[in-house]
C-alpha positions in Angstrom: -25.4 9.4 15.6 -22.8 7.5 14.0 -19.4 6.8 16.4 -16.7 8.3 15.6 -13.5 6.2 14.0 -10.5 5.2 16.4 -8.0 7.6 16.4 -5.2 7.2 14.1 -1.1 8.5 15.6 0.7 8.4 12.7 3.0 6.2 13.0 1.8 3.1 11.5 0.6 3.7 7.7 -0.6 0.3 7.9 -3.6 1.3 10.1 -4.1 4.2 8.3 -6.5 3.2 5.0 -9.4 1.7 7.0 -8.9 5.1 8.9 -9.7 6.6 6.2 -12.5 4.7 4.8 -14.1 5.3 8.4 -13.9 8.7 8.2 -15.2 9.7 5.2 -17.8 7.1 5.9 -18.7 9.3 8.5 -18.8 12.6 6.5 -20.9 11.2 4.0 -23.3 11.3 7.0 -23.6 14.5 7.8 -23.4 15.4 3.7 -24.2 19.5 4.6 -20.7 19.4 7.0 -18.6 22.6 5.7 -15.0 22.5 5.2 -13.5 24.1 8.2 -15.8 22.5 10.3 -14.4 19.1 8.5 -11.4 19.8 8.9 -11.5 20.3 12.5 -13.4 17.2 13.5 -10.7 15.7 11.7 -8.0 17.0 14.0 -10.1 15.2 17.1 -9.1 12.2 15.5 -5.4 12.2 15.2 -2.8 11.9 18.1 1.0 11.5 18.2 2.6 12.2 15.5 -0.5 12.6 13.1 -1.8 15.7 14.8 1.9 17.3 14.9 1.4 17.5 11.1 -2.5 18.3 11.2 -0.8 21.1 13.7 1.7 22.7 11.4 -0.4 22.3 8.3 -2.8 24.6 10.1 -0.4 27.1 11.2 0.9 27.5 7.5 -2.3 27.5 6.0 -5.2 28.3 8.5 -8.3 29.1 7.2 -7.4 28.3 3.9 -7.3 24.8 3.5 -10.1 23.3 2.1 -11.2 19.5 2.9 -10.2 18.5 -0.8 -6.4 19.4 -0.1 -6.5 18.4 3.1 -7.9 15.1 2.4 -5.2 15.0 -0.6 -2.5 16.2 1.8 -3.0 13.3 4.7 -3.7 10.1 2.6 -0.4 11.5 0.6 1.3 11.8 3.8 -0.2 8.1 5.4 -1.6 5.9 2.8 -0.2 2.5 2.6 0.5 1.7 -1.5 1.2 -1.6 0.2 -2.3 -2.6 2.1 -3.3 -5.2 -0.7 0.4 -6.9 -0.9 0.4 -6.5 3.2 -3.2 -8.1 3.4 -2.0 -10.8 0.5 0.6 -11.9 2.6 -1.8 -11.9 5.9 -4.0 -14.1 3.4 -1.6 -16.4 2.9 -0.6 -16.9 6.2 -4.0 -17.6 7.6 -5.0 -20.8 8.8 -8.1 -23.0 10.1 -7.5 -23.3 13.5 -11.0 -25.8 14.1 -13.6 -23.5 12.7 -14.8 -23.5 9.0 -17.3 -20.2 10.0 -14.5 -18.5 11.7 -11.9 -19.4 9.0 -14.2 -18.0 6.2 -15.6 -14.6 8.3 -11.5 -13.7 8.6 -10.7 -14.7 5.2 -14.0 -12.3 4.0 -12.6 -9.9 5.5 -8.9 -10.0 4.5 -10.1 -9.8 1.1 -12.7 -7.4 1.2 -9.4 -4.9 1.3 -7.1 -7.4 -0.6 -9.7 -7.9 -3.6 -8.1 -11.1 -4.2 -9.5 -12.8 -8.1 -10.7 -16.1 -7.1 -8.4 -18.4 -8.3 -5.9 -16.9 -6.3 -8.1 -17.0 -3.3 -9.2 -20.7 -3.6 -5.3 -21.3 -3.9 -5.3 -19.8 -0.3 -8.3 -21.6 1.0 -6.9 -25.1 -0.2 -3.2 -24.4 1.5 -5.0 -23.4 4.8 -7.0 -26.4 4.8 -5.6 -29.6 6.1 -5.8 -32.7 3.6 -8.7 -34.5 5.8 -10.6 -31.2 5.8 -10.1 -30.9 1.9 -11.1 -34.3 1.3 -14.8 -33.9 2.8 -15.1 -31.3 -0.4 -16.7 -34.7 -2.1 -19.0 -35.5 0.4 -22.7 -34.6 -0.6 -23.8 -32.9 2.1 -21.2 -32.7 4.2 -21.8 -29.0 6.2 -17.5 -28.2 5.2 -19.0 -29.0 1.3 -22.3 -26.9 1.9 -20.0 -23.8 3.7 -17.7 -23.8 1.1 -19.8 -24.0 -1.8 -21.9 -21.6 -0.6 -18.1 -19.4 0.1 -17.2 -19.9 -3.7 -20.2 -19.3 -4.8 -20.3 -15.7 -2.9 -17.0 -14.8 -3.4 -17.0 -15.6 -7.7 -20.4 -13.0 -7.2 -18.6 -10.4 -5.4 -15.5 -10.6 -8.1 -18.6 -10.2 -10.8 -19.7 -7.4 -9.1 -16.3 -5.8 -8.6 -15.4 -6.5 -12.8 -18.7 -4.3 -13.4 -17.8 -1.2 -11.1 
């Protein structure tokens, strides 16, 4: 059994997109689930203003609601259209703090949602790293050089895969 996504309160649309992705991924694990069950399960994941929205919709539509309509309505209500731009901003503000591994893990996690191109990504890396660290790129077999080379190759490959999808 999969763990349920965290609850969504409806107060911050910035958290909606990732939450909704978790919801749909969980439902994909249970393809036999019917619309009424999906809607009832979604209700268990809502609190505060999101729950108020859900209950209002339920009182209005009762058993006439479908998952397709519910899904479209909740996304219209809460989807953060600026999420990619917000994450681009976070990428630009991310700073190296002593661990290249920690920096690259956080960087990649943010870019999974931002989907920035390689050129834009590298510009952000160069702005985040201290000059002394960037100068090490040119030292053969330096652990930092190797990490950046692996990261560079992986990000370019991911960008090519996105272009083909």
